[in-house]
LUMLUMDREN-2810 file (N, C-alpha, C; in Angstrom, 1 decimal):
<atoms>
<atom><aa>M</aa><ch>A</ch><at>N</at><xx>10.6</xx><yy>13.0</yy><zz>9.3</zz></atom>
<atom><aa>M</aa><ch>A</ch><at>CA</at><xx>9.2</xx><yy>12.9</yy><zz>8.8</zz></atom>
<atom><aa>M</aa><ch>A</ch><at>C</at><xx>9.2</xx><yy>11.8</yy><zz>7.7</zz></atom>
<atom><aa>G</aa><ch>A</ch><at>N</at><xx>8.1</xx><yy>11.0</yy><zz>7.7</zz></atom>
<atom><aa>G</aa><ch>A</ch><at>CA</at><xx>8.0</xx><yy>9.9</yy><zz>6.8</zz></atom>
<atom><aa>G</aa><ch>A</ch><at>C</at><xx>7.5</xx><yy>10.4</yy><zz>5.4</zz></atom>
<atom><aa>T</aa><ch>A</ch><at>N</at><xx>7.6</xx><yy>9.5</yy><zz>4.5</zz></atom>
<atom><aa>T</aa><ch>A</ch><at>CA</at><xx>7.1</xx><yy>9.8</yy><zz>3.1</zz></atom>
<atom><aa>T</aa><ch>A</ch><at>C</at><xx>5.6</xx><yy>9.6</yy><zz>3.1</zz></atom>
<atom><aa>Y</aa><ch>A</ch><at>N</at><xx>4.9</xx><yy>10.6</yy><zz>2.5</zz></atom>
<atom><aa>Y</aa><ch>A</ch><at>CA</at><xx>3.5</xx><yy>10.5</yy><zz>2.3</zz></atom>
<atom><aa>Y</aa><ch>A</ch><at>C</at><xx>3.1</xx><yy>9.5</yy><zz>1.3</zz></atom>
<atom><aa>R</aa><ch>A</ch><at>N</at><xx>2.2</xx><yy>8.6</yy><zz>1.6</zz></atom>
<atom><aa>R</aa><ch>A</ch><at>CA</at><xx>1.7</xx><yy>7.6</yy><zz>0.6</zz></atom>
<atom><aa>R</aa><ch>A</ch><at>C</at><xx>0.2</xx><yy>7.8</yy><zz>0.5</zz></atom>
<atom><aa>A</aa><ch>A</ch><at>N</at><xx>-0.3</xx><yy>8.1</yy><zz>-0.7</zz></atom>
<atom><aa>A</aa><ch>A</ch><at>CA</at><xx>-1.7</xx><yy>8.3</yy><zz>-0.9</zz></atom>
<atom><aa>A</aa><ch>A</ch><at>C</at><xx>-2.5</xx><yy>7.0</yy><zz>-0.6</zz></atom>
<atom><aa>P</aa><ch>A</ch><at>N</at><xx>-3.7</xx><yy>7.2</yy><zz>-0.1</zz></atom>
<atom><aa>P</aa><ch>A</ch><at>CA</at><xx>-4.5</xx><yy>6.0</yy><zz>0.2</zz></atom>
<atom><aa>P</aa><ch>A</ch><at>C</at><xx>-5.0</xx><yy>5.3</yy><zz>-1.1</zz></atom>
<atom><aa>V</aa><ch>A</ch><at>N</at><xx>-5.4</xx><yy>4.1</yy><zz>-0.9</zz></atom>
<atom><aa>V</aa><ch>A</ch><at>CA</at><xx>-5.9</xx><yy>3.3</yy><zz>-2.0</zz></atom>
<atom><aa>V</aa><ch>A</ch><at>C</at><xx>-7.4</xx><yy>3.6</yy><zz>-2.2</zz></atom>
<atom><aa>L</aa><ch>A</ch><at>N</at><xx>-7.7</xx><yy>4.0</yy><zz>-3.4</zz></atom>
<atom><aa>L</aa><ch>A</ch><at>CA</at><xx>-9.1</xx><yy>4.4</yy><zz>-3.7</zz></atom>
<atom><aa>L</aa><ch>A</ch><at>C</at><xx>-9.8</xx><yy>3.3</yy><zz>-4.5</zz></atom>
<atom><aa>T</aa><ch>A</ch><at>N</at><xx>-9.1</xx><yy>2.4</yy><zz>-5.1</zz></atom>
<atom><aa>T</aa><ch>A</ch><at>CA</at><xx>-9.7</xx><yy>1.4</yy><zz>-5.9</zz></atom>
<atom><aa>T</aa><ch>A</ch><at>C</at><xx>-10.4</xx><yy>0.3</yy><zz>-5.1</zz></atom>
<atom><aa>G</aa><ch>A</ch><at>N</at><xx>-11.4</xx><yy>-0.3</yy><zz>-5.7</zz></atom>
<atom><aa>G</aa><ch>A</ch><at>CA</at><xx>-12.1</xx><yy>-1.4</yy><zz>-5.0</zz></atom>
<atom><aa>G</aa><ch>A</ch><at>C</at><xx>-11.4</xx><yy>-2.8</yy><zz>-5.3</zz></atom>
<atom><aa>N</aa><ch>A</ch><at>N</at><xx>-10.3</xx><yy>-2.7</yy><zz>-6.0</zz></atom>
<atom><aa>N</aa><ch>A</ch><at>CA</at><xx>-9.6</xx><yy>-4.0</yy><zz>-6.4</zz></atom>
<atom><aa>N</aa><ch>A</ch><at>C</at><xx>-8.9</xx><yy>-4.6</yy><zz>-5.2</zz></atom>
<atom><aa>P</aa><ch>A</ch><at>N</at><xx>-9.4</xx><yy>-5.7</yy><zz>-4.7</zz></atom>
<atom><aa>P</aa><ch>A</ch><at>CA</at><xx>-8.7</xx><yy>-6.3</yy><zz>-3.5</zz></atom>
<atom><aa>P</aa><ch>A</ch><at>C</at><xx>-7.3</xx><yy>-6.6</yy><zz>-3.6</zz></atom>
<atom><aa>A</aa><ch>A</ch><at>N</at><xx>-6.9</xx><yy>-7.0</yy><zz>-4.9</zz></atom>
<atom><aa>A</aa><ch>A</ch><at>CA</at><xx>-5.5</xx><yy>-7.3</yy><zz>-5.1</zz></atom>
<atom><aa>A</aa><ch>A</ch><at>C</at><xx>-4.6</xx><yy>-6.1</yy><zz>-4.9</zz></atom>
<atom><aa>I</aa><ch>A</ch><at>N</at><xx>-5.0</xx><yy>-4.9</yy><zz>-5.4</zz></atom>
<atom><aa>I</aa><ch>A</ch><at>CA</at><xx>-4.3</xx><yy>-3.7</yy><zz>-5.2</zz></atom>
<atom><aa>I</aa><ch>A</ch><at>C</at><xx>-4.3</xx><yy>-3.3</yy><zz>-3.8</zz></atom>
<atom><aa>Q</aa><ch>A</ch><at>N</at><xx>-5.4</xx><yy>-3.4</yy><zz>-3.1</zz></atom>
<atom><aa>Q</aa><ch>A</ch><at>CA</at><xx>-5.5</xx><yy>-3.1</yy><zz>-1.7</zz></atom>
<atom><aa>Q</aa><ch>A</ch><at>C</at><xx>-4.5</xx><yy>-3.9</yy><zz>-0.9</zz></atom>
<atom><aa>E</aa><ch>A</ch><at>N</at><xx>-4.4</xx><yy>-5.2</yy><zz>-1.1</zz></atom>
<atom><aa>E</aa><ch>A</ch><at>CA</at><xx>-3.5</xx><yy>-6.0</yy><zz>-0.4</zz></atom>
<atom><aa>E</aa><ch>A</ch><at>C</at><xx>-2.1</xx><yy>-5.7</yy><zz>-0.8</zz></atom>
<atom><aa>L</aa><ch>A</ch><at>N</at><xx>-1.8</xx><yy>-5.5</yy><zz>-2.1</zz></atom>
<atom><aa>L</aa><ch>A</ch><at>CA</at><xx>-0.4</xx><yy>-5.1</yy><zz>-2.5</zz></atom>
<atom><aa>L</aa><ch>A</ch><at>C</at><xx>0.0</xx><yy>-3.9</yy><zz>-1.8</zz></atom>
<atom><aa>D</aa><ch>A</ch><at>N</at><xx>-0.8</xx><yy>-2.9</yy><zz>-1.7</zz></atom>
<atom><aa>D</aa><ch>A</ch><at>CA</at><xx>-0.5</xx><yy>-1.6</yy><zz>-1.0</zz></atom>
<atom><aa>D</aa><ch>A</ch><at>C</at><xx>-0.2</xx><yy>-1.8</yy><zz>0.4</zz></atom>
<atom><aa>R</aa><ch>A</ch><at>N</at><xx>-1.0</xx><yy>-2.7</yy><zz>1.1</zz></atom>
<atom><aa>R</aa><ch>A</ch><at>CA</at><xx>-0.8</xx><yy>-3.0</yy><zz>2.5</zz></atom>
<atom><aa>R</aa><ch>A</ch><at>C</at><xx>0.6</xx><yy>-3.6</yy><zz>2.7</zz></atom>
<atom><aa>I</aa><ch>A</ch><at>N</at><xx>1.0</xx><yy>-4.5</yy><zz>1.7</zz></atom>
<atom><aa>I</aa><ch>A</ch><at>CA</at><xx>2.3</xx><yy>-5.1</yy><zz>1.8</zz></atom>
<atom><aa>I</aa><ch>A</ch><at>C</at><xx>3.4</xx><yy>-4.1</yy><zz>1.6</zz></atom>
<atom><aa>V</aa><ch>A</ch><at>N</at><xx>3.2</xx><yy>-3.3</yy><zz>0.6</zz></atom>
<atom><aa>V</aa><ch>A</ch><at>CA</at><xx>4.2</xx><yy>-2.2</yy><zz>0.3</zz></atom>
<atom><aa>V</aa><ch>A</ch><at>C</at><xx>4.4</xx><yy>-1.4</yy><zz>1.5</zz></atom>
<atom><aa>R</aa><ch>A</ch><at>N</at><xx>3.3</xx><yy>-0.9</yy><zz>2.2</zz></atom>
<atom><aa>R</aa><ch>A</ch><at>CA</at><xx>3.4</xx><yy>-0.1</yy><zz>3.4</zz></atom>
<atom><aa>R</aa><ch>A</ch><at>C</at><xx>4.1</xx><yy>-0.8</yy><zz>4.5</zz></atom>
<atom><aa>A</aa><ch>A</ch><at>N</at><xx>3.8</xx><yy>-2.1</yy><zz>4.7</zz></atom>
<atom><aa>A</aa><ch>A</ch><at>CA</at><xx>4.3</xx><yy>-2.9</yy><zz>5.8</zz></atom>
<atom><aa>A</aa><ch>A</ch><at>C</at><xx>5.8</xx><yy>-3.2</yy><zz>5.6</zz></atom>
<atom><aa>S</aa><ch>A</ch><at>N</at><xx>6.3</xx><yy>-3.1</yy><zz>4.4</zz></atom>
<atom><aa>S</aa><ch>A</ch><at>CA</at><xx>7.7</xx><yy>-3.4</yy><zz>4.1</zz></atom>
<atom><aa>S</aa><ch>A</ch><at>C</at><xx>8.6</xx><yy>-2.4</yy><zz>4.6</zz></atom>
<atom><aa>K</aa><ch>A</ch><at>N</at><xx>8.2</xx><yy>-1.2</yy><zz>4.9</zz></atom>
<atom><aa>K</aa><ch>A</ch><at>CA</at><xx>9.0</xx><yy>-0.1</yy><zz>5.4</zz></atom>
<atom><aa>K</aa><ch>A</ch><at>C</at><xx>10.1</xx><yy>0.3</yy><zz>4.4</zz></atom>
<atom><aa>R</aa><ch>A</ch><at>N</at><xx>9.9</xx><yy>-0.1</yy><zz>3.2</zz></atom>
<atom><aa>R</aa><ch>A</ch><at>CA</at><xx>10.9</xx><yy>0.3</yy><zz>2.1</zz></atom>
<atom><aa>R</aa><ch>A</ch><at>C</at><xx>10.3</xx><yy>1.4</yy><zz>1.3</zz></atom>
<atom><aa>E</aa><ch>A</ch><at>N</at><xx>11.1</xx><yy>2.2</yy><zz>0.6</zz></atom>
<atom><aa>E</aa><ch>A</ch><at>CA</at><xx>10.6</xx><yy>3.3</yy><zz>-0.2</zz></atom>
<atom><aa>E</aa><ch>A</ch><at>C</at><xx>9.9</xx><yy>2.7</yy><zz>-1.4</zz></atom>
<atom><aa>Q</aa><ch>A</ch><at>N</at><xx>8.7</xx><yy>3.3</yy><zz>-1.6</zz></atom>
<atom><aa>Q</aa><ch>A</ch><at>CA</at><xx>7.8</xx><yy>2.8</yy><zz>-2.7</zz></atom>
<atom><aa>Q</aa><ch>A</ch><at>C</at><xx>8.6</xx><yy>3.0</yy><zz>-4.0</zz></atom>
<atom><aa>R</aa><ch>A</ch><at>N</at><xx>9.3</xx><yy>4.1</yy><zz>-4.2</zz></atom>
<atom><aa>R</aa><ch>A</ch><at>CA</at><xx>10.0</xx><yy>4.3</yy><zz>-5.5</zz></atom>
<atom><aa>R</aa><ch>A</ch><at>C</at><xx>11.0</xx><yy>3.2</yy><zz>-5.7</zz></atom>
<atom><aa>E</aa><ch>A</ch><at>N</at><xx>11.7</xx><yy>2.8</yy><zz>-4.6</zz></atom>
<atom><aa>E</aa><ch>A</ch><at>CA</at><xx>12.7</xx><yy>1.7</yy><zz>-4.8</zz></atom>
<atom><aa>E</aa><ch>A</ch><at>C</at><xx>12.1</xx><yy>0.4</yy><zz>-5.2</zz></atom>
<atom><aa>I</aa><ch>A</ch><at>N</at><xx>11.0</xx><yy>0.1</yy><zz>-4.6</zz></atom>
<atom><aa>I</aa><ch>A</ch><at>CA</at><xx>10.2</xx><yy>-1.2</yy><zz>-4.9</zz></atom>
<atom><aa>I</aa><ch>A</ch><at>C</at><xx>9.8</xx><yy>-1.2</yy><zz>-6.3</zz></atom>
<atom><aa>M</aa><ch>A</ch><at>N</at><xx>9.2</xx><yy>-0.1</yy><zz>-6.7</zz></atom>
<atom><aa>M</aa><ch>A</ch><at>CA</at><xx>8.7</xx><yy>0.0</yy><zz>-8.1</zz></atom>
<atom><aa>M</aa><ch>A</ch><at>C</at><xx>9.8</xx><yy>0.0</yy><zz>-9.1</zz></atom>
<atom><aa>A</aa><ch>A</ch><at>N</at><xx>10.9</xx><yy>0.7</yy><zz>-8.8</zz></atom>
<atom><aa>A</aa><ch>A</ch><at>CA</at><xx>12.0</xx><yy>0.7</yy><zz>-9.8</zz></atom>
<atom><aa>A</aa><ch>A</ch><at>C</at><xx>12.6</xx><yy>-0.7</yy><zz>-10.0</zz></atom>
<atom><aa>K</aa><ch>A</ch><at>N</at><xx>12.7</xx><yy>-1.4</yy><zz>-8.9</zz></atom>
<atom><aa>K</aa><ch>A</ch><at>CA</at><xx>13.2</xx><yy>-2.8</yy><zz>-9.0</zz></atom>
<atom><aa>K</aa><ch>A</ch><at>C</at><xx>12.2</xx><yy>-3.7</yy><zz>-9.8</zz></atom>
<atom><aa>A</aa><ch>A</ch><at>N</at><xx>11.0</xx><yy>-3.4</yy><zz>-9.7</zz></atom>
<atom><aa>A</aa><ch>A</ch><at>CA</at><xx>9.9</xx><yy>-4.2</yy><zz>-10.4</zz></atom>
<atom><aa>A</aa><ch>A</ch><at>C</at><xx>9.7</xx><yy>-3.7</yy><zz>-11.9</zz></atom>
<atom><aa>G</aa><ch>A</ch><at>N</at><xx>10.3</xx><yy>-2.5</yy><zz>-12.2</zz></atom>
<atom><aa>G</aa><ch>A</ch><at>CA</at><xx>10.2</xx><yy>-2.0</yy><zz>-13.6</zz></atom>
<atom><aa>G</aa><ch>A</ch><at>C</at><xx>8.8</xx><yy>-1.3</yy><zz>-13.8</zz></atom>
<atom><aa>V</aa><ch>A</ch><at>N</at><xx>8.3</xx><yy>-0.8</yy><zz>-12.7</zz></atom>
<atom><aa>V</aa><ch>A</ch><at>CA</at><xx>7.0</xx><yy>-0.1</yy><zz>-12.7</zz></atom>
<atom><aa>V</aa><ch>A</ch><at>C</at><xx>7.2</xx><yy>1.4</yy><zz>-12.3</zz></atom>
<atom><aa>T</aa><ch>A</ch><at>N</at><xx>6.6</xx><yy>2.3</yy><zz>-13.0</zz></atom>
<atom><aa>T</aa><ch>A</ch><at>CA</at><xx>6.8</xx><yy>3.7</yy><zz>-12.6</zz></atom>
<atom><aa>T</aa><ch>A</ch><at>C</at><xx>5.9</xx><yy>4.0</yy><zz>-11.4</zz></atom>
<atom><aa>N</aa><ch>A</ch><at>N</at><xx>6.3</xx><yy>5.0</yy><zz>-10.6</zz></atom>
<atom><aa>N</aa><ch>A</ch><at>CA</at><xx>5.5</xx><yy>5.5</yy><zz>-9.5</zz></atom>
<atom><aa>N</aa><ch>A</ch><at>C</at><xx>4.2</xx><yy>6.0</yy><zz>-10.0</zz></atom>
<atom><aa>A</aa><ch>A</ch><at>N</at><xx>4.2</xx><yy>6.6</yy><zz>-11.1</zz></atom>
<atom><aa>A</aa><ch>A</ch><at>CA</at><xx>2.9</xx><yy>7.1</yy><zz>-11.7</zz></atom>
<atom><aa>A</aa><ch>A</ch><at>C</at><xx>2.0</xx><yy>6.0</yy><zz>-12.0</zz></atom>
<atom><aa>A</aa><ch>A</ch><at>N</at><xx>2.5</xx><yy>4.9</yy><zz>-12.6</zz></atom>
<atom><aa>A</aa><ch>A</ch><at>CA</at><xx>1.6</xx><yy>3.7</yy><zz>-12.9</zz></atom>
<atom><aa>A</aa><ch>A</ch><at>C</at><xx>1.1</xx><yy>3.2</yy><zz>-11.6</zz></atom>
<atom><aa>Y</aa><ch>A</ch><at>N</at><xx>1.9</xx><yy>3.0</yy><zz>-10.6</zz></atom>
<atom><aa>Y</aa><ch>A</ch><at>CA</at><xx>1.4</xx><yy>2.5</yy><zz>-9.3</zz></atom>
<atom><aa>Y</aa><ch>A</ch><at>C</at><xx>0.4</xx><yy>3.4</yy><zz>-8.7</zz></atom>
<atom><aa>G</aa><ch>A</ch><at>N</at><xx>0.6</xx><yy>4.7</yy><zz>-8.8</zz></atom>
<atom><aa>G</aa><ch>A</ch><at>CA</at><xx>-0.5</xx><yy>5.6</yy><zz>-8.3</zz></atom>
<atom><aa>G</aa><ch>A</ch><at>C</at><xx>-1.8</xx><yy>5.5</yy><zz>-9.0</zz></atom>
<atom><aa>N</aa><ch>A</ch><at>N</at><xx>-1.7</xx><yy>5.2</yy><zz>-10.3</zz></atom>
<atom><aa>N</aa><ch>A</ch><at>CA</at><xx>-2.9</xx><yy>5.0</yy><zz>-11.1</zz></atom>
<atom><aa>N</aa><ch>A</ch><at>C</at><xx>-3.6</xx><yy>3.7</yy><zz>-10.7</zz></atom>
<atom><aa>W</aa><ch>A</ch><at>N</at><xx>-2.8</xx><yy>2.7</yy><zz>-10.4</zz></atom>
<atom><aa>W</aa><ch>A</ch><at>CA</at><xx>-3.5</xx><yy>1.4</yy><zz>-9.9</zz></atom>
<atom><aa>W</aa><ch>A</ch><at>C</at><xx>-4.3</xx><yy>1.7</yy><zz>-8.6</zz></atom>
<atom><aa>K</aa><ch>A</ch><at>N</at><xx>-3.6</xx><yy>2.5</yy><zz>-7.7</zz></atom>
<atom><aa>K</aa><ch>A</ch><at>CA</at><xx>-4.2</xx><yy>2.8</yy><zz>-6.4</zz></atom>
<atom><aa>K</aa><ch>A</ch><at>C</at><xx>-5.5</xx><yy>3.6</yy><zz>-6.5</zz></atom>
<atom><aa>R</aa><ch>A</ch><at>N</at><xx>-5.5</xx><yy>4.5</yy><zz>-7.5</zz></atom>
<atom><aa>R</aa><ch>A</ch><at>CA</at><xx>-6.7</xx><yy>5.3</yy><zz>-7.7</zz></atom>
<atom><aa>R</aa><ch>A</ch><at>C</at><xx>-7.7</xx><yy>4.7</yy><zz>-8.6</zz></atom>
<atom><aa>G</aa><ch>A</ch><at>N</at><xx>-7.4</xx><yy>3.5</yy><zz>-9.1</zz></atom>
<atom><aa>G</aa><ch>A</ch><at>CA</at><xx>-8.4</xx><yy>2.8</yy><zz>-10.0</zz></atom>
<atom><aa>G</aa><ch>A</ch><at>C</at><xx>-8.5</xx><yy>3.4</yy><zz>-11.4</zz></atom>
<atom><aa>V</aa><ch>A</ch><at>N</at><xx>-7.4</xx><yy>4.1</yy><zz>-11.8</zz></atom>
<atom><aa>V</aa><ch>A</ch><at>CA</at><xx>-7.4</xx><yy>4.7</yy><zz>-13.1</zz></atom>
<atom><aa>V</aa><ch>A</ch><at>C</at><xx>-7.3</xx><yy>3.6</yy><zz>-14.2</zz></atom>
<atom><aa>F</aa><ch>A</ch><at>N</at><xx>-6.4</xx><yy>2.7</yy><zz>-13.9</zz></atom>
<atom><aa>F</aa><ch>A</ch><at>CA</at><xx>-6.3</xx><yy>1.5</yy><zz>-14.7</zz></atom>
<atom><aa>F</aa><ch>A</ch><at>C</at><xx>-5.7</xx><yy>0.3</yy><zz>-13.9</zz></atom>
<atom><aa>E</aa><ch>A</ch><at>N</at><xx>-5.9</xx><yy>-0.9</yy><zz>-14.4</zz></atom>
<atom><aa>E</aa><ch>A</ch><at>CA</at><xx>-5.5</xx><yy>-2.1</yy><zz>-13.7</zz></atom>
<atom><aa>E</aa><ch>A</ch><at>C</at><xx>-4.1</xx><yy>-2.5</yy><zz>-14.2</zz></atom>
<atom><aa>P</aa><ch>A</ch><at>N</at><xx>-3.3</xx><yy>-3.1</yy><zz>-13.3</zz></atom>
<atom><aa>P</aa><ch>A</ch><at>CA</at><xx>-2.0</xx><yy>-3.5</yy><zz>-13.7</zz></atom>
<atom><aa>P</aa><ch>A</ch><at>C</at><xx>-2.1</xx><yy>-4.8</yy><zz>-14.6</zz></atom>
<atom><aa>T</aa><ch>A</ch><at>N</at><xx>-1.0</xx><yy>-5.0</yy><zz>-15.4</zz></atom>
<atom><aa>T</aa><ch>A</ch><at>CA</at><xx>-1.0</xx><yy>-6.2</yy><zz>-16.1</zz></atom>
<atom><aa>T</aa><ch>A</ch><at>C</at><xx>-0.6</xx><yy>-7.3</yy><zz>-15.1</zz></atom>
<atom><aa>L</aa><ch>A</ch><at>N</at><xx>-0.8</xx><yy>-8.5</yy><zz>-15.4</zz></atom>
<atom><aa>L</aa><ch>A</ch><at>CA</at><xx>-0.4</xx><yy>-9.6</yy><zz>-14.5</zz></atom>
<atom><aa>L</aa><ch>A</ch><at>C</at><xx>1.1</xx><yy>-9.6</yy><zz>-14.3</zz></atom>
<atom><aa>S</aa><ch>A</ch><at>N</at><xx>1.8</xx><yy>-9.4</yy><zz>-15.4</zz></atom>
<atom><aa>S</aa><ch>A</ch><at>CA</at><xx>3.3</xx><yy>-9.4</yy><zz>-15.3</zz></atom>
<atom><aa>S</aa><ch>A</ch><at>C</at><xx>3.8</xx><yy>-8.3</yy><zz>-14.4</zz></atom>
<atom><aa>S</aa><ch>A</ch><at>N</at><xx>3.2</xx><yy>-7.1</yy><zz>-14.4</zz></atom>
<atom><aa>S</aa><ch>A</ch><at>CA</at><xx>3.5</xx><yy>-6.0</yy><zz>-13.5</zz></atom>
<atom><aa>S</aa><ch>A</ch><at>C</at><xx>3.2</xx><yy>-6.3</yy><zz>-12.1</zz></atom>
<atom><aa>L</aa><ch>A</ch><at>N</at><xx>2.0</xx><yy>-6.9</yy><zz>-11.9</zz></atom>
<atom><aa>L</aa><ch>A</ch><at>CA</at><xx>1.6</xx><yy>-7.3</yy><zz>-10.5</zz></atom>
<atom><aa>L</aa><ch>A</ch><at>C</at><xx>2.6</xx><yy>-8.3</yy><zz>-10.0</zz></atom>
<atom><aa>Q</aa><ch>A</ch><at>N</at><xx>3.0</xx><yy>-9.3</yy><zz>-10.8</zz></atom>
<atom><aa>Q</aa><ch>A</ch><at>CA</at><xx>3.9</xx><yy>-10.4</yy><zz>-10.4</zz></atom>
<atom><aa>Q</aa><ch>A</ch><at>C</at><xx>5.3</xx><yy>-9.8</yy><zz>-10.1</zz></atom>
<atom><aa>A</aa><ch>A</ch><at>N</at><xx>5.7</xx><yy>-8.8</yy><zz>-10.9</zz></atom>
<atom><aa>A</aa><ch>A</ch><at>CA</at><xx>7.0</xx><yy>-8.2</yy><zz>-10.7</zz></atom>
<atom><aa>A</aa><ch>A</ch><at>C</at><xx>7.1</xx><yy>-7.4</yy><zz>-9.3</zz></atom>
<atom><aa>V</aa><ch>A</ch><at>N</at><xx>6.1</xx><yy>-6.7</yy><zz>-9.0</zz></atom>
<atom><aa>V</aa><ch>A</ch><at>CA</at><xx>6.1</xx><yy>-5.9</yy><zz>-7.7</zz></atom>
<atom><aa>V</aa><ch>A</ch><at>C</at><xx>6.0</xx><yy>-6.9</yy><zz>-6.6</zz></atom>
<atom><aa>A</aa><ch>A</ch><at>N</at><xx>5.1</xx><yy>-7.9</yy><zz>-6.7</zz></atom>
<atom><aa>A</aa><ch>A</ch><at>CA</at><xx>5.0</xx><yy>-8.9</yy><zz>-5.6</zz></atom>
<atom><aa>A</aa><ch>A</ch><at>C</at><xx>6.3</xx><yy>-9.6</yy><zz>-5.4</zz></atom>
<atom><aa>G</aa><ch>A</ch><at>N</at><xx>7.0</xx><yy>-10.0</yy><zz>-6.5</zz></atom>
<atom><aa>G</aa><ch>A</ch><at>CA</at><xx>8.3</xx><yy>-10.7</yy><zz>-6.4</zz></atom>
<atom><aa>G</aa><ch>A</ch><at>C</at><xx>9.4</xx><yy>-9.8</yy><zz>-5.7</zz></atom>
<atom><aa>V</aa><ch>A</ch><at>N</at><xx>9.4</xx><yy>-8.5</yy><zz>-6.0</zz></atom>
<atom><aa>V</aa><ch>A</ch><at>CA</at><xx>10.4</xx><yy>-7.7</yy><zz>-5.3</zz></atom>
<atom><aa>V</aa><ch>A</ch><at>C</at><xx>10.1</xx><yy>-7.7</yy><zz>-3.8</zz></atom>
<atom><aa>L</aa><ch>A</ch><at>N</at><xx>8.9</xx><yy>-7.9</yy><zz>-3.4</zz></atom>
<atom><aa>L</aa><ch>A</ch><at>CA</at><xx>8.5</xx><yy>-7.9</yy><zz>-2.0</zz></atom>
<atom><aa>L</aa><ch>A</ch><at>C</at><xx>8.6</xx><yy>-9.3</yy><zz>-1.3</zz></atom>
<atom><aa>G</aa><ch>A</ch><at>N</at><xx>8.9</xx><yy>-10.3</yy><zz>-2.1</zz></atom>
<atom><aa>G</aa><ch>A</ch><at>CA</at><xx>9.1</xx><yy>-11.6</yy><zz>-1.6</zz></atom>
<atom><aa>G</aa><ch>A</ch><at>C</at><xx>7.8</xx><yy>-12.4</yy><zz>-1.6</zz></atom>
<atom><aa>Y</aa><ch>A</ch><at>N</at><xx>6.8</xx><yy>-12.0</yy><zz>-2.5</zz></atom>
<atom><aa>Y</aa><ch>A</ch><at>CA</at><xx>5.5</xx><yy>-12.6</yy><zz>-2.6</zz></atom>
<atom><aa>Y</aa><ch>A</ch><at>C</at><xx>5.4</xx><yy>-13.2</yy><zz>-4.0</zz></atom>
<atom><aa>R</aa><ch>A</ch><at>N</at><xx>4.3</xx><yy>-14.0</yy><zz>-4.2</zz></atom>
<atom><aa>R</aa><ch>A</ch><at>CA</at><xx>4.0</xx><yy>-14.4</yy><zz>-5.5</zz></atom>
<atom><aa>R</aa><ch>A</ch><at>C</at><xx>2.4</xx><yy>-14.3</yy><zz>-5.7</zz></atom>
<atom><aa>V</aa><ch>A</ch><at>N</at><xx>2.0</xx><yy>-14.1</yy><zz>-6.9</zz></atom>
<atom><aa>V</aa><ch>A</ch><at>CA</at><xx>0.6</xx><yy>-14.0</yy><zz>-7.1</zz></atom>
<atom><aa>V</aa><ch>A</ch><at>C</at><xx>0.0</xx><yy>-15.4</yy><zz>-7.3</zz></atom>
<atom><aa>A</aa><ch>A</ch><at>N</at><xx>-1.1</xx><yy>-15.6</yy><zz>-6.6</zz></atom>
<atom><aa>A</aa><ch>A</ch><at>CA</at><xx>-1.8</xx><yy>-16.9</yy><zz>-6.7</zz></atom>
<atom><aa>A</aa><ch>A</ch><at>C</at><xx>-3.3</xx><yy>-16.8</yy><zz>-6.7</zz></atom>
<atom><aa>L</aa><ch>A</ch><at>N</at><xx>-3.9</xx><yy>-17.8</yy><zz>-7.3</zz></atom>
<atom><aa>L</aa><ch>A</ch><at>CA</at><xx>-5.4</xx><yy>-17.9</yy><zz>-7.3</zz></atom>
<atom><aa>L</aa><ch>A</ch><at>C</at><xx>-5.8</xx><yy>-18.7</yy><zz>-6.1</zz></atom>
<atom><aa>I</aa><ch>A</ch><at>N</at><xx>-6.8</xx><yy>-18.2</yy><zz>-5.4</zz></atom>
<atom><aa>I</aa><ch>A</ch><at>CA</at><xx>-7.4</xx><yy>-18.9</yy><zz>-4.3</zz></atom>
<atom><aa>I</aa><ch>A</ch><at>C</at><xx>-8.9</xx><yy>-19.1</yy><zz>-4.5</zz></atom>
<atom><aa>P</aa><ch>A</ch><at>N</at><xx>-9.5</xx><yy>-20.2</yy><zz>-4.0</zz></atom>
<atom><aa>P</aa><ch>A</ch><at>CA</at><xx>-10.9</xx><yy>-20.4</yy><zz>-4.3</zz></atom>
<atom><aa>P</aa><ch>A</ch><at>C</at><xx>-11.7</xx><yy>-19.3</yy><zz>-3.5</zz></atom>
<atom><aa>E</aa><ch>A</ch><at>N</at><xx>-12.9</xx><yy>-19.0</yy><zz>-4.1</zz></atom>
<atom><aa>E</aa><ch>A</ch><at>CA</at><xx>-13.8</xx><yy>-18.1</yy><zz>-3.4</zz></atom>
<atom><aa>E</aa><ch>A</ch><at>C</at><xx>-14.4</xx><yy>-18.9</yy><zz>-2.2</zz></atom>
<atom><aa>E</aa><ch>A</ch><at>N</at><xx>-14.9</xx><yy>-18.1</yy><zz>-1.3</zz></atom>
<atom><aa>E</aa><ch>A</ch><at>CA</at><xx>-15.7</xx><yy>-18.7</yy><zz>-0.2</zz></atom>
<atom><aa>E</aa><ch>A</ch><at>C</at><xx>-17.0</xx><yy>-19.2</yy><zz>-0.7</zz></atom>
<atom><aa>P</aa><ch>A</ch><at>N</at><xx>-17.5</xx><yy>-20.3</yy><zz>-0.2</zz></atom>
<atom><aa>P</aa><ch>A</ch><at>CA</at><xx>-18.8</xx><yy>-20.8</yy><zz>-0.6</zz></atom>
<atom><aa>P</aa><ch>A</ch><at>C</at><xx>-19.9</xx><yy>-19.8</yy><zz>-0.5</zz></atom>
<atom><aa>G</aa><ch>A</ch><at>N</at><xx>-20.7</xx><yy>-19.8</yy><zz>-1.5</zz></atom>
<atom><aa>G</aa><ch>A</ch><at>CA</at><xx>-21.9</xx><yy>-18.9</yy><zz>-1.5</zz></atom>
<atom><aa>G</aa><ch>A</ch><at>C</at><xx>-21.6</xx><yy>-17.5</yy><zz>-2.2</zz></atom>
<atom><aa>K</aa><ch>A</ch><at>N</at><xx>-20.4</xx><yy>-17.3</yy><zz>-2.7</zz></atom>
<atom><aa>K</aa><ch>A</ch><at>CA</at><xx>-20.1</xx><yy>-16.0</yy><zz>-3.3</zz></atom>
<atom><aa>K</aa><ch>A</ch><at>C</at><xx>-20.2</xx><yy>-16.1</yy><zz>-4.8</zz></atom>
</atoms>
């Protein structure tokens, strides 16, 4: 039986995408967060929208997953 992972409740698209990547990695969430120096409780709070991650925390988690944080232009008209 797999590990239960709570759904993302925040409207933050960066956290939604990060959680999609975490889930797709098939790695244990706790392992990813430990390597990034982020507690599971903190990650859960990000997902629930309790508080936002710092840029350095977001970069650390992304880095463990083989990603980097980047700014992209908005679509015209937004």
